[in-house]
C-alpha positions in Angstrom: -21.6 6.3 32.2 -23.9 7.7 34.8 -24.0 6.8 38.5 -27.3 5.0 38.1 -26.4 2.8 35.2 -27.7 -0.6 35.5 -28.5 -2.0 32.0 -25.5 -3.1 30.0 -24.5 -3.8 26.5 -21.6 -6.3 27.0 -18.8 -6.6 24.5 -16.5 -9.7 24.9 -13.2 -9.7 23.1 -11.1 -12.3 21.5 -8.0 -13.9 23.2 -8.3 -17.7 23.2 -8.2 -19.4 26.5 -8.0 -16.0 28.3 -11.7 -15.8 27.3 -12.5 -17.9 30.3 -12.2 -14.6 32.1 -15.4 -13.6 30.4 -17.3 -16.1 32.6 -16.0 -14.2 35.8 -16.8 -10.9 34.3 -20.4 -11.9 33.6 -20.8 -13.4 37.0 -19.4 -10.3 38.8 -21.6 -7.9 36.8 -24.7 -10.0 37.7 -23.6 -10.2 41.4 -23.4 -6.4 41.5 -26.9 -5.9 40.2 -26.3 -5.2 36.5 -28.7 -6.4 33.9 -27.1 -7.5 30.6 -29.4 -6.5 27.8 -27.2 -7.4 24.8 -24.0 -9.2 24.0 -21.5 -8.9 21.1 -18.5 -11.0 20.9 -15.5 -12.1 18.7 -13.9 -15.5 18.9 -13.9 -16.8 22.5 -16.0 -13.8 23.4 -18.6 -15.0 20.9 -18.5 -18.5 22.4 -18.9 -17.4 26.0 -21.4 -14.7 25.1 -23.5 -17.1 23.1 -23.5 -19.7 25.9 -24.5 -17.1 28.4 -27.4 -15.7 26.2 -28.6 -19.4 25.8 -28.9 -19.6 29.6 -26.2 -22.3 29.9 -23.2 -20.5 31.4 -23.3 -22.4 34.7 -23.1 -25.8 32.9 -20.3 -24.5 30.6 -18.4 -23.1 33.5 -18.6 -26.3 35.5 -17.4 -28.3 32.5 -14.4 -26.1 31.9 -13.4 -26.3 35.6 -12.9 -30.1 35.2 -10.6 -29.8 32.1 -7.0 -31.0 32.4 -4.3 -30.9 29.7 -5.1 -34.4 28.6 -8.9 -33.6 28.4 -8.1 -30.6 26.1 -6.0 -32.8 23.8 -8.7 -35.3 23.5 -11.0 -32.6 22.2 -8.7 -31.8 19.2 -9.5 -33.5 15.9 -6.3 -33.0 14.0 -6.3 -32.4 10.2 -4.0 -30.8 7.7 -6.6 -29.2 5.4 -7.3 -25.6 6.0 -5.9 -25.7 9.6 -4.5 -28.0 12.2 -7.9 -28.7 13.9 -11.3 -29.5 12.4 -13.2 -28.1 15.4 -16.1 -30.6 15.0 -15.3 -32.4 18.2 -15.3 -29.3 20.3 -18.5 -28.0 18.8 -20.1 -31.4 19.2 -19.3 -31.4 22.9 -20.7 -27.9 23.3 -23.9 -29.1 21.5 -24.2 -31.9 24.1 -24.0 -29.3 26.9 -26.3 -26.7 25.5 -28.4 -28.1 22.7 -29.2 -26.6 19.3 -30.4 -23.0 19.5 -31.3 -20.3 17.0 -29.9 -16.9 17.6 -33.2 -15.1 17.0 -34.8 -17.3 19.7 -32.3 -16.2 22.4 -33.7 -14.1 25.3 -30.9 -11.6 25.0 -29.9 -10.0 21.6 -26.6 -11.5 20.5 -24.1 -10.7 17.8 -21.1 -12.9 16.9 -18.5 -11.4 14.6 -16.6 -13.5 12.1 -14.5 -12.6 9.0 -15.3 -13.6 5.4 -11.7 -14.4 4.4 -12.4 -14.2 0.7 -14.3 -10.9 0.8 -12.0 -9.6 3.6 -14.7 -8.1 5.6 -16.6 -8.6 8.9 -19.7 -10.8 9.0 -22.2 -10.3 11.9 -24.3 -13.2 13.0 -27.6 -12.0 14.4 -29.8 -14.9 13.3 -29.4 -18.6 12.3 -27.9 -21.4 14.3 -25.9 -20.3 17.3 -23.2 -22.9 16.7 -22.6 -21.8 13.1 -21.9 -18.4 14.5 -19.6 -19.7 17.3 -17.8 -22.1 15.0 -17.1 -19.4 12.5 -16.0 -16.8 15.1 -13.5 -19.1 16.8 -11.8 -20.3 13.6 -8.3 -18.9 14.3 -6.6 -19.0 10.9 -4.1 -21.9 10.5 -5.3 -23.4 13.9 -8.9 -24.1 13.1 -10.3 -25.1 9.7 -12.4 -22.2 8.3 -16.1 -22.6 8.6 -18.1 -22.8 5.3 -21.5 -21.2 5.7 -24.0 -19.9 3.1 -21.3 -19.7 0.5 -18.8 -17.9 2.6 -15.5 -19.1 4.0 -15.4 -17.7 7.6 -12.7 -17.3 10.2 -12.0 -15.8 13.6 -13.8 -12.4 14.1 -10.7 -11.2 16.1 -8.8 -11.1 12.9 -10.4 -7.7 12.1 -12.4 -6.7 15.2 -11.1 -8.2 18.5 -13.4 -6.1 20.6 -16.6 -5.6 18.5 -18.3 -2.5 20.0 -19.9 -1.4 16.8 -22.9 -3.9 17.0 -23.9 -2.4 20.3 -24.0 1.3 19.2 -27.7 1.4 18.7 -28.6 -0.3 22.0 -30.9 1.6 24.3 -28.9 0.6 27.5 -27.4 2.7 30.2 -23.8 1.8 29.3 -21.4 -0.3 27.3 -18.9 -2.5 29.1 -16.2 -4.1 27.1 -13.6 -6.7 28.0 -10.1 -6.5 26.4 -8.2 -9.8 26.7 -5.1 -8.4 25.0 -4.2 -5.6 27.5 -0.5 -4.8 28.3 0.9 -6.8 31.2 0.8 -5.1 34.6 4.4 -5.9 35.1 6.8 -5.6 32.1 9.1 -8.0 33.9 6.5 -10.6 34.5 7.4 -14.3 34.7 5.7 -14.9 31.4 8.3 -12.8 29.5 10.4 -15.0 27.1 14.1 -15.4 27.4 15.6 -13.1 24.8 18.7 -15.4 24.4 16.6 -18.5 23.2 14.4 -19.1 20.2 10.8 -19.8 21.2 9.1 -22.9 20.0 6.7 -22.9 17.0 3.5 -22.7 19.1 5.0 -20.0 21.4 6.1 -18.0 18.4 2.5 -18.2 16.9 0.9 -17.3 20.2 3.1 -14.3 20.7 2.6 -13.1 17.1 -1.1 -13.5 17.5 -1.1 -11.6 20.7 0.9 -8.7 19.0 -1.6 -8.4 16.2 -4.6 -8.6 18.5 -3.4 -6.1 21.0 -2.5 -3.6 18.2 -5.9 -3.9 16.6 -7.6 -3.7 19.9 -5.9 -0.4 20.7 -7.0 1.2 17.4 -10.6 -0.1 17.8 -10.9 1.1 21.4 -9.5 4.5 20.5 -12.1 4.9 17.7 -15.1 3.6 19.8 -14.3 3.7 23.4 -16.8 1.9 25.8 -18.2 3.5 28.9 -16.2 1.0 31.0 -13.3 -1.2 30.0 -12.3 -4.4 31.9 -8.7 -5.3 31.0 -7.2 -8.8 31.1 -3.4 -8.7 30.6 -2.2 -10.9 27.7 0.4 -12.2 30.1 -2.4 -14.0 32.0 -2.1 -17.0 29.8 -1.5 -18.2 26.2 -4.4 -18.6 23.8 -4.1 -22.4 23.9 -4.0 -22.9 27.7 -7.6 -24.2 28.0 -6.8 -26.2 31.2 -6.5 -23.0 33.3 -10.2 -22.1 33.7 -10.3 -21.8 37.5 -7.7 -19.0 37.8 -8.8 -17.2 34.6 -12.4 -17.1 35.7 -11.4 -15.7 39.0 -9.2 -13.2 37.2 -12.2 -12.0 35.3 -14.1 -11.5 38.6 -11.2 -9.6 40.2 -10.6 -7.3 37.3 -14.3 -6.5 36.9 -14.5 -5.7 40.6 -11.5 -3.4 40.4 -12.8 -1.7 37.3 -16.2 -1.0 38.9 -14.5 0.2 42.2 -12.4 2.7 40.2 -15.4 4.0 38.4 -17.3 4.4 41.6 -14.3 6.3 43.0 -14.3 8.7 40.0 -18.0 9.4 40.5 -17.5 10.1 44.2 -14.5 12.4 43.6 -16.6 14.3 41.0 -19.3 14.9 43.6 -21.9 12.7 41.9 -24.2 10.2 43.7 -22.4 6.9 44.4 -23.7 3.8 42.6 -25.7 1.7 45.0 
């Protein structure tokens, strides 16, 4: 990435509730003068990215800031067919906030990544209803019921591609900035570490298993297609189901973006190049 980079292809990764950090990342990039020209996302990255490209990020952020544990529970429509949660209630609430939108009518190019569970391959949503794309991409297997769309059975895009850089490779932007929500904890002895002498509960076991798979896939994907700049959110920042923690996770996104950009500027300065204005 060169010192004068201003236009960005933004890649937003999967990670459940940690995806609230994407809001802070976007806000910090805009505050520092970057222009986001395209967005690709998986799972929560597809949700936040889609809402941003629809021009409704402020409304979504304000709503998430009010959510308490009980509010989150009220949004869950329980089922035992295909998953624990239907997902209709959550998508319905988002429709109320944002309205029905077609991807091809968005002002910023957008790609949501889902997985065709029967064909076992990625599906990229670049047209059609925005909420079909979001609903498919957030369908964590066994948690959300799969989304049926155009003859396909679709689940969470993070299952195969937690940080979908590939859709941005042909973009004519100055740089690609990706957000990894499954980075290693800053402190291996952090308070979130489980007690090795006790058995974790069912939800905790599932959450940590999901994190293990996602972090491993993310490392492989980023090694194969490294972005120009990577913003890392440690997986210890919160469990995928902690959707009542928006304020601190949004702020974490801002802080980590600020730090990543500062380190980049420092490297440019030490190399003798012109500093980013």
